[in-house]
C-alpha positions, 0 to 999 in steps of 0.5 A: 500553558507554556506562557504561564510557566515562563511568567512564573519563572520570571517571577522566581528570577525577578521577585523571589531572587531564586537561583538559576538552578532552581529556575531551570529545575522548576521550568523543566519539571513544569514542562514535563507536566505540560507534555503529559497533560497534552498527551491526555488532551488537556490544553489549559491549566484550568483543565487540570484538577487534583485527580489529574495531578495525582495521576501525573505523579503516579505516572512519574513514580512508575516510569523508568529513568531516562538516560543511556542506562539500560536498566529499565527497572530503576524508578524515580527517587522520592527526592525527584518526586519531592521536587516535582510536587514542590514545583507544582505547589509553588506554581499554583500558589503563585498563579492563585495569588496573581489571580491567573487561576481560580483555585490552587488545586495543588495545595493538598498535594502532600510532600513525601518524606525526604531522607537526610543523606549525609554529605560526602566530604574529603579526608584530610589526606585527599585535601592535601593531594587535591591542593598540591600545586602542579608544576610547572605553573601555567595561567590555567593551573594558577586559576584552578589552584585559586578556585580550589583553595577558595572553595575549601577555605570559604565553603563557596558553592560552585555558582558563587565561585563562578559569579564572584567579581573582583570588587567582592574581594577584600584580600587585605582584610581577609574577607570576601562578600558573597552573593548566595541563594536568593541574592542573600549577601554574606561576608566570609573569611579567606584563609591564608593559603587561599589569599596566596593562591589568589594573589598568584593568580592575579599576578602577571603570570596568571589572570592578566594572560586571559584578559581580553578587551571585553572581559567582565570583572568575574574573578575566574575567567577562561583562556578566552577571557569569558566567565566559566560556565557551570559545566566547564568549571565542574569539568576543570575541578573534576580533572584536577581531582583525577590528577590528584589520584582521587578515584572515588566519585568526586563532585566539586560540592564535596569541597564545601562539605569538607569545609563545614565538616572539618570546621565542625571536627575542630569545635566550631560553633554550629551557628557560625558554620550556618552563617559561613555556609549561608544556610537559611535554616539551622536544620540544614547545617545540623547534618554536619554534627552527624558526620563529625560524630561518626568520625569521632566514634571511629577515632575512639574505636581505633585509639581508645584502649577499651574500644580496642579490647571490646573489638577483640573480646566482644561480649562483656567488654563491649558493655564497658566500652559503652560506659 
């Protein structure tokens, strides 16, 4: 069973061009299926039928969450169950096409409804604090500054920041070429502040201090001359947010959300934002219209004279504010 899963992951990597995150997620989820099946004496994928898969999913919905938390009442979210079903359906579909399994017993598994969560973005004031340059400058601080400026300027994912190479930069023209999910290539503009930060990082006081004989051409490297791991880049960005006094739960992906939201607020076309973010589906990008709409509503309530009156008096005035 494990060997078949490993072959499937190779298919995702080599033929589908799926991201490392997708490969790792599907691998871990399918390993969980194998562990559950083996406890029930099922040693081959041919032994698993639809009732077994339904029983596994029921088990997953009922089990307490793993981790250090002591709260045993918490259960798996519908988002996690959605991923497990998606992994099973993709695996069985591949195995049937490759004639490794006779039938696709997962094709009738229905995906639960996914609630659209509004992505969290940073306020303009938080962005200003986060991008304030620490003094004195060091090679590490120049690297961090370039990462943050580029992430906010161009809306890059963490994996894209980690993997971007020097030959992908076209700073004179103000663009970078990005290899996104599914190995899809897109060209993204780089703002003036990000260009300045990158140029300072490439100066003798920055990146050259980290370069070793076997350093690869990744733009962002550690003090040991190696590419950033996902965990280490995540930590560096989180540390910078803490230094900037951002106390709420901050994630590096919030810079990407802020990039899109702030463009939307200033009237950027939705299709343009889709292209910049590298979204395959416009529906993924449409979530930012809700964020911008909510913020415009709040601004209206704060500054429009009728909105203020509606808050103060309520009732009849409230009807006027709707018109």
